[in-house]
Backbone and ligand atoms as CSV (ligand in chain L), in Angstrom:
chain,resi,resn,atom,element,x,y,z
A,1,MET,N,N,0.841,-1.170,0.004
A,1,MET,CA,C,0.008,0.033,0.027
A,1,MET,C,C,0.935,1.258,0.014
A,2,GLN,N,N,0.544,2.187,-0.855
A,2,GLN,CA,C,1.224,3.426,-0.907
A,2,GLN,C,C,0.518,4.482,-0.104
A,3,GLU,N,N,1.340,5.378,0.560
A,3,GLU,CA,C,0.735,6.496,1.363
A,3,GLU,C,C,-0.185,7.316,0.461
A,4,GLY,N,N,-1.247,7.759,1.022
A,4,GLY,CA,C,-2.206,8.657,0.317
A,4,GLY,C,C,-3.195,7.912,-0.466
A,5,GLU,N,N,-3.100,6.645,-0.544
A,5,GLU,CA,C,-4.115,5.939,-1.347
A,5,GLU,C,C,-5.289,5.562,-0.429
A,6,ARG,N,N,-6.498,5.567,-0.975
A,6,ARG,CA,C,-7.712,5.291,-0.236
A,6,ARG,C,C,-7.923,3.730,-0.126
A,7,GLY,N,N,-8.337,3.343,1.075
A,7,GLY,CA,C,-8.780,1.940,1.207
A,7,GLY,C,C,-7.738,0.850,1.005
A,8,GLY,N,N,-6.526,1.326,0.999
A,8,GLY,CA,C,-5.410,0.349,0.799
A,8,GLY,C,C,-5.248,-0.139,-0.559
A,9,ALA,N,N,-6.080,0.386,-1.456
A,9,ALA,CA,C,-5.920,-0.034,-2.880
A,9,ALA,C,C,-4.832,0.684,-3.639
A,10,GLY,N,N,-4.177,-0.004,-4.569
A,10,GLY,CA,C,-3.206,0.638,-5.456
A,10,GLY,C,C,-3.928,1.467,-6.488
A,11,ARG,N,N,-3.123,2.180,-7.229
A,11,ARG,CA,C,-3.748,3.104,-8.236
A,11,ARG,C,C,-3.858,2.270,-9.534
A,12,VAL,N,N,-4.701,2.787,-10.412
A,12,VAL,CA,C,-4.887,2.235,-11.701
A,12,VAL,C,C,-4.344,3.155,-12.776
A,13,GLY,N,N,-3.503,2.723,-13.584
A,13,GLY,CA,C,-2.924,3.574,-14.690
A,13,GLY,C,C,-3.714,3.294,-15.996
A,14,ILE,N,N,-4.437,4.311,-16.392
A,14,ILE,CA,C,-5.217,4.188,-17.608
A,14,ILE,C,C,-4.495,4.888,-18.797
A,15,VAL,N,N,-4.324,4.213,-19.899
A,15,VAL,CA,C,-3.675,4.791,-21.055
A,15,VAL,C,C,-4.526,4.550,-22.291
A,16,VAL,N,N,-4.717,5.657,-23.099
A,16,VAL,CA,C,-5.443,5.549,-24.305
A,16,VAL,C,C,-4.475,5.833,-25.442
A,17,GLY,N,N,-4.726,5.192,-26.652
A,17,GLY,CA,C,-3.866,5.374,-27.840
A,17,GLY,C,C,-3.939,6.680,-28.505
A,18,SER,N,N,-5.084,7.305,-28.244
A,18,SER,CA,C,-5.418,8.551,-28.916
A,18,SER,C,C,-6.481,9.318,-28.075
A,19,ARG,N,N,-6.516,10.652,-28.269
A,19,ARG,CA,C,-7.534,11.390,-27.532
A,19,ARG,C,C,-8.912,10.983,-27.986
A,20,SER,N,N,-8.999,10.378,-29.170
A,20,SER,CA,C,-10.390,9.987,-29.667
A,20,SER,C,C,-10.867,8.802,-28.827
A,21,ASP,N,N,-10.055,8.184,-27.991
A,21,ASP,CA,C,-10.480,7.084,-27.107
A,21,ASP,C,C,-10.915,7.478,-25.727
A,22,ILE,N,N,-10.799,8.812,-25.516
A,22,ILE,CA,C,-10.913,9.319,-24.063
A,22,ILE,C,C,-12.235,8.949,-23.439
A,23,ALA,N,N,-13.321,8.860,-24.142
A,23,ALA,CA,C,-14.631,8.622,-23.515
A,23,ALA,C,C,-14.579,7.286,-22.775
A,24,ALA,N,N,-13.984,6.282,-23.302
A,24,ALA,CA,C,-13.908,4.977,-22.623
A,24,ALA,C,C,-13.026,5.081,-21.323
A,25,ALA,N,N,-11.975,5.840,-21.425
A,25,ALA,CA,C,-11.129,6.119,-20.234
A,25,ALA,C,C,-11.903,6.789,-19.168
A,26,GLU,N,N,-12.701,7.793,-19.541
A,26,GLU,CA,C,-13.573,8.480,-18.556
A,26,GLU,C,C,-14.574,7.585,-17.864
A,27,ARG,N,N,-15.102,6.566,-18.642
A,27,ARG,CA,C,-16.040,5.596,-18.051
A,27,ARG,C,C,-15.312,4.724,-17.032
A,28,ALA,N,N,-14.072,4.313,-17.365
A,28,ALA,CA,C,-13.294,3.476,-16.427
A,28,ALA,C,C,-12.967,4.292,-15.218
A,29,ALA,N,N,-12.486,5.525,-15.376
A,29,ALA,CA,C,-12.091,6.342,-14.220
A,29,ALA,C,C,-13.308,6.653,-13.370
A,30,ALA,N,N,-14.466,6.850,-13.936
A,30,ALA,CA,C,-15.653,7.173,-13.159
A,30,ALA,C,C,-16.024,6.046,-12.273
A,31,VAL,N,N,-16.013,4.819,-12.781
A,31,VAL,CA,C,-16.329,3.661,-11.937
A,31,VAL,C,C,-15.342,3.443,-10.756
A,32,LEU,N,N,-14.069,3.692,-11.136
A,32,LEU,CA,C,-13.004,3.599,-10.155
A,32,LEU,C,C,-13.158,4.606,-9.083
A,33,ASP,N,N,-13.531,5.843,-9.468
A,33,ASP,CA,C,-13.740,6.891,-8.542
A,33,ASP,C,C,-14.893,6.559,-7.572
A,34,GLU,N,N,-15.983,6.086,-8.174
A,34,GLU,CA,C,-17.135,5.675,-7.368
A,34,GLU,C,C,-16.692,4.579,-6.344
A,35,LEU,N,N,-15.759,3.744,-6.645
A,35,LEU,CA,C,-15.301,2.727,-5.774
A,35,LEU,C,C,-14.164,3.091,-4.807
A,36,GLY,N,N,-13.757,4.424,-4.898
A,36,GLY,CA,C,-12.735,4.930,-4.108
A,36,GLY,C,C,-11.283,4.471,-4.548
A,37,VAL,N,N,-11.169,4.175,-5.738
A,37,VAL,CA,C,-9.811,3.719,-6.290
A,37,VAL,C,C,-9.231,4.829,-7.122
A,38,PRO,N,N,-8.076,5.329,-6.706
A,38,PRO,CA,C,-7.391,6.428,-7.486
A,38,PRO,C,C,-6.910,5.906,-8.824
A,39,SER,N,N,-7.016,6.801,-9.856
A,39,SER,CA,C,-6.504,6.421,-11.172
A,39,SER,C,C,-5.855,7.661,-11.796
A,40,GLU,N,N,-5.037,7.365,-12.812
A,40,GLU,CA,C,-4.498,8.472,-13.619
A,40,GLU,C,C,-4.679,8.098,-15.062
A,41,THR,N,N,-4.939,9.034,-15.940
A,41,THR,CA,C,-5.231,8.803,-17.310
A,41,THR,C,C,-4.179,9.541,-18.141
A,42,ARG,N,N,-3.552,8.731,-19.112
A,42,ARG,CA,C,-2.552,9.348,-20.060
A,42,ARG,C,C,-2.972,9.088,-21.424
A,43,VAL,N,N,-2.602,9.924,-22.366
A,43,VAL,CA,C,-2.900,9.793,-23.787
A,43,VAL,C,C,-1.580,9.534,-24.490
A,44,ILE,N,N,-1.230,8.256,-24.807
A,44,ILE,CA,C,0.090,7.942,-25.369
A,44,ILE,C,C,-0.073,6.872,-26.418
A,45,SER,N,N,0.174,7.199,-27.614
A,45,SER,CA,C,0.193,6.221,-28.713
A,45,SER,C,C,1.396,5.272,-28.608
A,46,ALA,N,N,1.205,3.992,-28.814
A,46,ALA,CA,C,2.274,3.034,-28.741
A,46,ALA,C,C,3.241,3.188,-29.965
A,47,HIS,N,N,2.626,3.535,-31.027
A,47,HIS,CA,C,3.525,3.681,-32.308
A,47,HIS,C,C,4.016,5.046,-32.592
A,48,ARG,N,N,3.201,6.084,-32.078
A,48,ARG,CA,C,3.650,7.485,-32.414
A,48,ARG,C,C,4.584,8.011,-31.321
A,49,ALA,N,N,4.511,7.457,-30.060
A,49,ALA,CA,C,5.261,8.023,-29.013
A,49,ALA,C,C,5.838,6.846,-28.115
A,50,PRO,N,N,6.560,5.913,-28.715
A,50,PRO,CA,C,6.989,4.649,-27.959
A,50,PRO,C,C,7.885,4.978,-26.783
A,51,ALA,N,N,8.704,6.015,-26.886
A,51,ALA,CA,C,9.639,6.308,-25.746
A,51,ALA,C,C,8.853,6.868,-24.568
A,52,LEU,N,N,7.903,7.712,-24.890
A,52,LEU,CA,C,7.052,8.283,-23.802
A,52,LEU,C,C,6.247,7.147,-23.095
A,53,LEU,N,N,5.705,6.242,-23.898
A,53,LEU,CA,C,5.000,5.118,-23.331
A,53,LEU,C,C,5.891,4.265,-22.433
A,54,ALA,N,N,7.143,4.017,-22.829
A,54,ALA,CA,C,8.049,3.256,-21.987
A,54,ALA,C,C,8.322,3.964,-20.675
A,55,ARG,N,N,8.462,5.327,-20.730
A,55,ARG,CA,C,8.696,6.064,-19.525
A,55,ARG,C,C,7.515,5.946,-18.599
A,56,PHE,N,N,6.280,6.062,-19.105
A,56,PHE,CA,C,5.115,5.993,-18.356
A,56,PHE,C,C,5.045,4.583,-17.550
A,57,ILE,N,N,5.320,3.523,-18.364
A,57,ILE,CA,C,5.311,2.163,-17.729
A,57,ILE,C,C,6.359,1.992,-16.696
A,58,ALA,N,N,7.564,2.458,-17.032
A,58,ALA,CA,C,8.788,2.253,-16.115
A,58,ALA,C,C,8.533,3.026,-14.856
A,59,SER,N,N,7.823,4.105,-14.850
A,59,SER,CA,C,7.686,4.930,-13.681
A,59,SER,C,C,6.384,4.638,-12.925
A,60,ALA,N,N,5.593,3.795,-13.523
A,60,ALA,CA,C,4.221,3.595,-12.930
A,60,ALA,C,C,4.243,2.909,-11.565
A,61,GLU,N,N,5.004,1.944,-11.435
A,61,GLU,CA,C,5.027,1.145,-10.173
A,61,GLU,C,C,5.438,2.044,-9.028
A,62,ASP,N,N,6.368,2.920,-9.191
A,62,ASP,CA,C,6.850,3.835,-8.150
A,62,ASP,C,C,5.723,4.812,-7.755
A,63,ARG,N,N,4.852,5.065,-8.706
A,63,ARG,CA,C,3.755,5.987,-8.380
A,63,ARG,C,C,2.514,5.275,-7.727
A,64,GLY,N,N,2.731,3.991,-7.547
A,64,GLY,CA,C,1.651,3.175,-6.805
A,64,GLY,C,C,0.745,2.427,-7.770
A,65,ILE,N,N,0.951,2.570,-9.020
A,65,ILE,CA,C,0.112,1.853,-10.002
A,65,ILE,C,C,0.309,0.328,-9.909
A,66,ARG,N,N,-0.895,-0.395,-9.767
A,66,ARG,CA,C,-0.828,-1.799,-9.597
A,66,ARG,C,C,-1.572,-2.549,-10.710
A,67,VAL,N,N,-2.363,-1.855,-11.473
A,67,VAL,CA,C,-3.082,-2.430,-12.654
A,67,VAL,C,C,-3.131,-1.357,-13.754
A,68,PHE,N,N,-2.935,-1.822,-14.944
A,68,PHE,CA,C,-3.061,-0.959,-16.118
A,68,PHE,C,C,-4.419,-1.228,-16.812
A,69,ILE,N,N,-4.987,-0.166,-17.364
A,69,ILE,CA,C,-6.090,-0.311,-18.354
A,69,ILE,C,C,-5.529,0.332,-19.615
A,70,ALA,N,N,-5.508,-0.410,-20.723
A,70,ALA,CA,C,-4.965,0.202,-22.019
A,70,ALA,C,C,-6.075,0.117,-23.007
A,71,ILE,N,N,-6.375,1.197,-23.607
A,71,ILE,CA,C,-7.561,1.393,-24.540
A,71,ILE,C,C,-7.086,1.818,-25.952
A,72,ALA,N,N,-7.505,1.003,-26.928
A,72,ALA,CA,C,-7.035,1.364,-28.244
A,72,ALA,C,C,-7.979,0.764,-29.337
A,73,GLY,N,N,-7.952,1.424,-30.506
A,73,GLY,CA,C,-8.686,0.913,-31.626
A,73,GLY,C,C,-7.778,0.469,-32.783
A,74,LEU,N,N,-8.400,-0.010,-33.855
A,74,LEU,CA,C,-7.715,-0.359,-35.073
A,74,LEU,C,C,-6.738,-1.515,-34.814
A,75,ALA,N,N,-5.381,-1.394,-35.101
A,75,ALA,CA,C,-4.502,-2.478,-34.902
A,75,ALA,C,C,-4.353,-2.744,-33.397
A,76,ALA,N,N,-4.561,-1.781,-32.545
A,76,ALA,CA,C,-4.755,-1.933,-31.128
A,76,ALA,C,C,-3.597,-2.729,-30.450
A,77,HIS,N,N,-2.370,-2.369,-30.731
A,77,HIS,CA,C,-1.243,-3.032,-30.133
A,77,HIS,C,C,-0.912,-2.483,-28.734
A,78,LEU,N,N,-1.532,-1.287,-28.345
A,78,LEU,CA,C,-1.200,-0.635,-27.119
A,78,LEU,C,C,-1.221,-1.594,-25.879
A,79,PRO,N,N,-2.312,-2.351,-25.651
A,79,PRO,CA,C,-2.367,-3.169,-24.465
A,79,PRO,C,C,-1.201,-4.247,-24.428
A,80,GLY,N,N,-0.934,-4.791,-25.579
A,80,GLY,CA,C,0.121,-5.799,-25.633
A,80,GLY,C,C,1.516,-5.192,-25.421
A,81,VAL,N,N,1.700,-3.997,-25.948
A,81,VAL,CA,C,2.968,-3.276,-25.735
A,81,VAL,C,C,3.157,-2.950,-24.282
A,82,VAL,N,N,2.032,-2.467,-23.607
A,82,VAL,CA,C,2.129,-2.197,-22.191
A,82,VAL,C,C,2.544,-3.450,-21.446
A,83,ALA,N,N,1.791,-4.544,-21.738
A,83,ALA,CA,C,2.020,-5.819,-21.012
A,83,ALA,C,C,3.445,-6.376,-21.206
A,84,SER,N,N,3.991,-6.030,-22.385
A,84,SER,CA,C,5.348,-6.514,-22.643
A,84,SER,C,C,6.411,-5.829,-21.768
A,85,GLN,N,N,6.058,-4.743,-21.116
A,85,GLN,CA,C,7.020,-3.971,-20.378
A,85,GLN,C,C,6.780,-3.955,-18.869
A,86,THR,N,N,5.809,-4.806,-18.403
A,86,THR,CA,C,5.454,-4.858,-17.024
A,86,THR,C,C,4.992,-6.280,-16.687
A,87,THR,N,N,5.053,-6.678,-15.391
A,87,THR,CA,C,4.410,-7.870,-14.929
A,87,THR,C,C,3.070,-7.510,-14.211
A,88,LEU,N,N,2.758,-6.239,-14.124
A,88,LEU,CA,C,1.468,-5.869,-13.546
A,88,LEU,C,C,0.368,-6.312,-14.477
A,89,PRO,N,N,-0.828,-6.572,-13.962
A,89,PRO,CA,C,-1.915,-7.050,-14.870
A,89,PRO,C,C,-2.353,-5.830,-15.750
A,90,VAL,N,N,-2.724,-6.224,-16.978
A,90,VAL,CA,C,-3.160,-5.235,-18.030
A,90,VAL,C,C,-4.545,-5.661,-18.521
A,91,VAL,N,N,-5.472,-4.710,-18.443
A,91,VAL,CA,C,-6.824,-4.905,-18.958
A,91,VAL,C,C,-6.909,-4.143,-20.274
A,92,GLY,N,N,-7.264,-4.793,-21.372
A,92,GLY,CA,C,-7.353,-4.110,-22.668
A,92,GLY,C,C,-8.762,-3.860,-22.990
A,93,VAL,N,N,-8.957,-2.667,-23.575
A,93,VAL,CA,C,-10.351,-2.254,-24.054
A,93,VAL,C,C,-10.223,-1.940,-25.609
A,94,PRO,N,N,-10.836,-2.889,-26.432
A,94,PRO,CA,C,-10.904,-2.605,-27.828
A,94,PRO,C,C,-11.885,-1.446,-28.149
A,95,MET,N,N,-11.521,-0.573,-29.034
A,95,MET,CA,C,-12.481,0.525,-29.387
A,95,MET,C,C,-13.163,0.337,-30.736
A,96,PRO,N,N,-14.396,0.760,-30.769
A,96,PRO,CA,C,-15.164,0.642,-32.036
A,96,PRO,C,C,-14.517,1.627,-33.081
A,97,GLY,N,N,-14.917,1.328,-34.364
A,97,GLY,CA,C,-14.444,2.121,-35.521
A,97,GLY,C,C,-13.655,1.260,-36.514
A,98,GLY,N,N,-13.218,1.929,-37.474
A,98,GLY,CA,C,-12.374,1.155,-38.482
A,98,GLY,C,C,-13.329,0.426,-39.445
A,99,VAL,N,N,-12.745,-0.424,-40.242
A,99,VAL,CA,C,-13.487,-1.186,-41.271
A,99,VAL,C,C,-14.420,-2.235,-40.672
A,100,SER,N,N,-14.127,-2.671,-39.442
A,100,SER,CA,C,-15.022,-3.686,-38.869
A,100,SER,C,C,-15.642,-3.268,-37.566
A,101,ASP,N,N,-15.621,-1.912,-37.319
A,101,ASP,CA,C,-16.174,-1.376,-36.133
A,101,ASP,C,C,-15.813,-1.999,-34.813
A,102,GLY,N,N,-14.517,-2.238,-34.717
A,102,GLY,CA,C,-13.933,-2.720,-33.432
A,102,GLY,C,C,-13.554,-4.184,-33.387
A,103,LEU,N,N,-14.027,-4.990,-34.364
A,103,LEU,CA,C,-13.672,-6.365,-34.403
A,103,LEU,C,C,-12.174,-6.557,-34.549
A,104,ASP,N,N,-11.571,-5.658,-35.405
A,104,ASP,CA,C,-10.132,-5.736,-35.547
A,104,ASP,C,C,-9.411,-5.509,-34.238
A,105,ALA,N,N,-9.834,-4.519,-33.442
A,105,ALA,CA,C,-9.191,-4.206,-32.237
A,105,ALA,C,C,-9.485,-5.287,-31.180
A,106,LEU,N,N,-10.671,-5.821,-31.183
A,106,LEU,CA,C,-10.984,-6.920,-30.285
A,106,LEU,C,C,-10.115,-8.128,-30.519
A,107,LEU,N,N,-9.952,-8.526,-31.742
A,107,LEU,CA,C,-9.125,-9.662,-32.047
A,107,LEU,C,C,-7.604,-9.383,-31.708
A,108,ALA,N,N,-7.166,-8.175,-31.996
A,108,ALA,CA,C,-5.769,-7.786,-31.762
A,108,ALA,C,C,-5.460,-7.921,-30.314
A,109,ILE,N,N,-6.435,-7.555,-29.480
A,109,ILE,CA,C,-6.158,-7.463,-28.035
A,109,ILE,C,C,-6.343,-8.897,-27.379
A,110,VAL,N,N,-7.420,-9.581,-27.740
A,110,VAL,CA,C,-7.734,-10.848,-27.099
A,110,VAL,C,C,-6.771,-11.991,-27.605
A,111,GLN,N,N,-6.251,-11.763,-28.812
A,111,GLN,CA,C,-5.464,-12.868,-29.418
A,111,GLN,C,C,-3.900,-12.611,-29.080
A,112,MET,N,N,-3.568,-12.120,-27.905
A,112,MET,CA,C,-2.178,-12.000,-27.556
A,112,MET,C,C,-1.558,-13.362,-27.654
A,113,PRO,N,N,-0.450,-13.423,-28.317
A,113,PRO,CA,C,0.328,-14.736,-28.308
A,113,PRO,C,C,0.843,-15.089,-26.935
A,114,LYS,N,N,1.131,-16.377,-26.726
A,114,LYS,CA,C,1.461,-16.870,-25.405
A,114,LYS,C,C,2.724,-16.124,-24.739
A,115,GLY,N,N,2.704,-16.116,-23.424
A,115,GLY,CA,C,3.817,-15.560,-22.718
A,115,GLY,C,C,3.542,-14.245,-22.104
A,116,VAL,N,N,2.661,-13.424,-22.786
A,116,VAL,CA,C,2.392,-12.073,-22.291
A,116,VAL,C,C,0.867,-11.807,-22.385
A,117,PRO,N,N,0.189,-12.117,-21.239
A,117,PRO,CA,C,-1.288,-11.982,-21.344
A,117,PRO,C,C,-1.801,-10.591,-21.165
A,118,VAL,N,N,-3.007,-10.400,-21.791
A,118,VAL,CA,C,-3.804,-9.188,-21.623
A,118,VAL,C,C,-5.230,-9.675,-21.368
A,119,ALA,N,N,-5.919,-9.237,-20.294
A,119,ALA,CA,C,-7.269,-9.435,-20.054
A,119,ALA,C,C,-8.074,-8.525,-20.954
A,120,THR,N,N,-9.094,-9.047,-21.596
A,120,THR,CA,C,-9.846,-8.212,-22.607
A,120,THR,C,C,-11.303,-8.070,-22.255
A,121,VAL,N,N,-11.820,-6.852,-22.240
A,121,VAL,CA,C,-13.264,-6.629,-22.066
A,121,VAL,C,C,-13.962,-6.310,-23.365
A,122,GLY,N,N,-15.250,-6.130,-23.372
A,122,GLY,CA,C,-15.979,-5.896,-24.611
A,122,GLY,C,C,-15.593,-4.584,-25.298
A,123,VAL,N,N,-15.954,-4.492,-26.550
A,123,VAL,CA,C,-15.616,-3.314,-27.373
A,123,VAL,C,C,-16.203,-2.088,-26.757
A,124,GLY,N,N,-15.361,-1.138,-26.436
A,124,GLY,CA,C,-15.794,0.162,-25.875
A,124,GLY,C,C,-16.203,0.125,-24.414
A,125,ASN,N,N,-16.044,-1.009,-23.778
A,125,ASN,CA,C,-16.543,-1.199,-22.366
A,125,ASN,C,C,-15.581,-0.748,-21.324
A,126,GLY,N,N,-15.401,0.621,-21.223
A,126,GLY,CA,C,-14.576,1.160,-20.210
A,126,GLY,C,C,-15.060,0.885,-18.811
A,127,GLU,N,N,-16.374,0.805,-18.641
A,127,GLU,CA,C,-16.902,0.551,-17.271
A,127,GLU,C,C,-16.489,-0.843,-16.783
A,128,ASN,N,N,-16.535,-1.843,-17.671
A,128,ASN,CA,C,-16.194,-3.204,-17.221
A,128,ASN,C,C,-14.638,-3.279,-16.945
A,129,ALA,N,N,-13.889,-2.480,-17.710
A,129,ALA,CA,C,-12.449,-2.440,-17.511
A,129,ALA,C,C,-12.094,-1.896,-16.102
A,130,GLY,N,N,-12.873,-0.816,-15.689
A,130,GLY,CA,C,-12.694,-0.231,-14.382
A,130,GLY,C,C,-13.071,-1.194,-13.324
A,131,LEU,N,N,-14.210,-2.042,-13.545
A,131,LEU,CA,C,-14.698,-2.915,-12.574
A,131,LEU,C,C,-13.747,-4.064,-12.401
A,132,LEU,N,N,-13.133,-4.542,-13.535
A,132,LEU,CA,C,-12.187,-5.639,-13.496
A,132,LEU,C,C,-10.867,-5.205,-12.781
A,133,ALA,N,N,-10.424,-4.019,-13.056
A,133,ALA,CA,C,-9.211,-3.506,-12.392
A,133,ALA,C,C,-9.473,-3.448,-10.872
A,134,ALA,N,N,-10.674,-3.016,-10.496
A,134,ALA,CA,C,-10.955,-2.834,-9.099
A,134,ALA,C,C,-11.048,-4.240,-8.465
A,135,ALA,N,N,-11.614,-5.180,-9.216
A,135,ALA,CA,C,-11.670,-6.577,-8.645
A,135,ALA,C,C,-10.298,-7.197,-8.450
A,136,ILE,N,N,-9.360,-6.845,-9.312
A,136,ILE,CA,C,-7.987,-7.310,-9.158
A,136,ILE,C,C,-7.383,-6.690,-7.873
A,137,LEU,N,N,-7.555,-5.413,-7.705
A,137,LEU,CA,C,-7.066,-4.776,-6.518
A,137,LEU,C,C,-7.746,-5.281,-5.230
A,138,ALA,N,N,-8.949,-5.626,-5.441
A,138,ALA,CA,C,-9.787,-6.105,-4.263
A,138,ALA,C,C,-9.380,-7.462,-3.727
A,139,THR,N,N,-8.525,-8.192,-4.480
A,139,THR,CA,C,-8.097,-9.482,-3.975
A,139,THR,C,C,-7.260,-9.313,-2.696
A,140,SER,N,N,-6.645,-8.194,-2.533
A,140,SER,CA,C,-5.869,-7.880,-1.358
A,140,SER,C,C,-6.444,-6.689,-0.564
A,141,ASP,N,N,-7.758,-6.401,-0.722
A,141,ASP,CA,C,-8.314,-5.259,-0.053
A,141,ASP,C,C,-9.801,-5.554,0.342
A,142,ARG,N,N,-10.084,-5.976,1.548
A,142,ARG,CA,C,-11.367,-6.349,2.032
A,142,ARG,C,C,-12.379,-5.231,1.837
A,143,GLU,N,N,-11.993,-3.990,2.209
A,143,GLU,CA,C,-12.945,-2.861,2.057
A,143,GLU,C,C,-13.427,-2.642,0.631
A,144,LEU,N,N,-12.450,-2.783,-0.275
A,144,LEU,CA,C,-12.814,-2.642,-1.744
A,144,LEU,C,C,-13.692,-3.747,-2.178
A,145,ARG,N,N,-13.438,-4.987,-1.595
A,145,ARG,CA,C,-14.389,-6.067,-1.974
A,145,ARG,C,C,-15.748,-5.822,-1.476
A,146,ASP,N,N,-15.892,-5.150,-0.329
A,146,ASP,CA,C,-17.186,-4.908,0.250
A,146,ASP,C,C,-17.830,-3.794,-0.657
A,147,ARG,N,N,-17.103,-2.883,-1.132
A,147,ARG,CA,C,-17.748,-1.797,-2.006
A,147,ARG,C,C,-18.108,-2.410,-3.299
A,148,LEU,N,N,-17.383,-3.316,-3.833
A,148,LEU,CA,C,-17.752,-3.994,-5.099
A,148,LEU,C,C,-19.095,-4.770,-4.907
A,149,ALA,N,N,-19.138,-5.503,-3.800
A,149,ALA,CA,C,-20.286,-6.329,-3.425
A,149,ALA,C,C,-21.619,-5.371,-3.285
A,150,ALA,N,N,-21.366,-4.260,-2.655
A,150,ALA,CA,C,-22.470,-3.315,-2.504
A,150,ALA,C,C,-23.001,-2.795,-3.792
A,151,ARG,N,N,-22.001,-2.556,-4.753
A,151,ARG,CA,C,-22.403,-2.043,-6.087
A,151,ARG,C,C,-23.190,-3.096,-6.862
A,152,ARG,N,N,-22.765,-4.345,-6.737
A,152,ARG,CA,C,-23.516,-5.498,-7.373
A,152,ARG,C,C,-24.944,-5.523,-6.787
A,153,ALA,N,N,-25.038,-5.399,-5.392
A,153,ALA,CA,C,-26.389,-5.517,-4.789
A,153,ALA,C,C,-27.254,-4.344,-5.271
A,154,ALA,N,N,-26.722,-3.165,-5.363
A,154,ALA,CA,C,-27.452,-1.979,-5.764
A,154,ALA,C,C,-27.981,-2.217,-7.231
A,155,GLN,N,N,-27.131,-2.775,-8.097
A,155,GLN,CA,C,-27.442,-3.073,-9.493
A,155,GLN,C,C,-28.673,-4.030,-9.530
A,156,ALA,N,N,-28.578,-5.113,-8.716
A,156,ALA,CA,C,-29.622,-6.091,-8.760
A,156,ALA,C,C,-30.949,-5.452,-8.248
A,157,GLU,N,N,-30.804,-4.632,-7.167
A,157,GLU,CA,C,-32.016,-3.976,-6.577
A,157,GLU,C,C,-32.694,-3.053,-7.672
A,158,ALA,N,N,-31.858,-2.331,-8.463
A,158,ALA,CA,C,-32.470,-1.468,-9.458
A,158,ALA,C,C,-33.208,-2.230,-10.484
A,159,ILE,N,N,-32.684,-3.467,-10.838
A,159,ILE,CA,C,-33.362,-4.321,-11.778
A,159,ILE,C,C,-34.673,-4.824,-11.170
A,160,GLY,N,N,-34.590,-5.226,-9.920
A,160,GLY,CA,C,-35.805,-5.679,-9.192
A,160,GLY,C,C,-36.850,-4.683,-9.089
A,161,ALA,N,N,-36.437,-3.329,-9.096
A,161,ALA,CA,C,-37.402,-2.216,-8.929
A,161,ALA,C,C,-38.062,-1.834,-10.211
A,162,ASP,N,N,-37.625,-2.390,-11.369
A,162,ASP,CA,C,-38.208,-2.114,-12.644
A,162,ASP,C,C,-39.727,-2.512,-12.539
A,163,PRO,N,N,-40.586,-1.551,-12.933
A,163,PRO,CA,C,-42.052,-1.883,-12.911
A,163,PRO,C,C,-42.393,-3.151,-13.626
A,164,ALA,N,N,-41.581,-3.555,-14.648
A,164,ALA,CA,C,-41.888,-4.813,-15.369
A,164,ALA,C,C,-41.736,-6.073,-14.494
A,165,ASN,N,N,-41.025,-5.875,-13.391
A,165,ASN,CA,C,-40.717,-7.030,-12.503
A,165,ASN,C,C,-41.518,-7.048,-11.225
A,166,GLU,N,N,-42.630,-6.251,-11.193
A,166,GLU,CA,C,-43.503,-6.111,-10.073
A,166,GLU,C,C,-43.966,-7.499,-9.707
A,167,GLY,N,N,-44.075,-7.832,-8.386
A,167,GLY,CA,C,-44.602,-9.094,-7.965
A,167,GLY,C,C,-43.586,-10.216,-7.930
A,168,LEU,N,N,-42.368,-9.969,-8.417
A,168,LEU,CA,C,-41.336,-11.059,-8.334
A,168,LEU,C,C,-40.475,-10.980,-7.080
L,1,RP5,C1,C,-5.432,3.954,-32.397
L,1,RP5,O1,O,-5.964,4.341,-33.507
L,1,RP5,C2,C,-6.084,4.753,-31.230
L,1,RP5,O2,O,-6.196,3.955,-30.139
L,1,RP5,C3,C,-7.415,5.070,-31.843
L,1,RP5,O3,O,-8.452,4.221,-31.345
L,1,RP5,C4,C,-7.280,4.835,-33.362
L,1,RP5,C5,C,-7.454,6.108,-34.146
L,1,RP5,O4,O,-6.579,7.071,-33.661
L,1,RP5,P1,P,-6.626,8.604,-34.088
L,1,RP5,O5,O,-6.600,8.635,-35.568
L,1,RP5,O6,O,-7.956,9.129,-33.570
L,1,RP5,O7,O,-5.487,9.260,-33.426
L,1,RP5,O8,O,-4.035,4.215,-32.321
């Protein structure tokens, strides 16, 4: 645990390949914020600014980062490149767009060759990336586990409250 962090959780390092991906990063950061997990968001292309990306990854652990979320579209090599330079867990978010509206990015991220894994969430699903990063941190943080459980309970309650489900 690093000083200044809330609930004993480590920080999450969010990186997008382009400013055009920022909405997914904001959804991840919002859910982390809701769960009391600090995060930082960077805009660094793996192919246009490789040296800057390497500096971000190399300095991340010292800043308390314990999980990365890497968000990219098209060839979407960013999550794999991040994972190649750290043993911290990496969650990849494929972005929609391009000739197949995100299928290219989905396959690029989920089909990492053996030896360097990247966990992959659905196309554009920044919220699930934030939740998965929080769940990883929660394995060593009881209070965060409780907050995640409370969020699940609230979610279920909201569905139960739908007028279509009256009487169930
Ligand atoms: C990827 O190419 C980015 O992650 C983005 O999703 C996509 C398009 O980038 P821009 O042309 O918007 O910079 O590198």
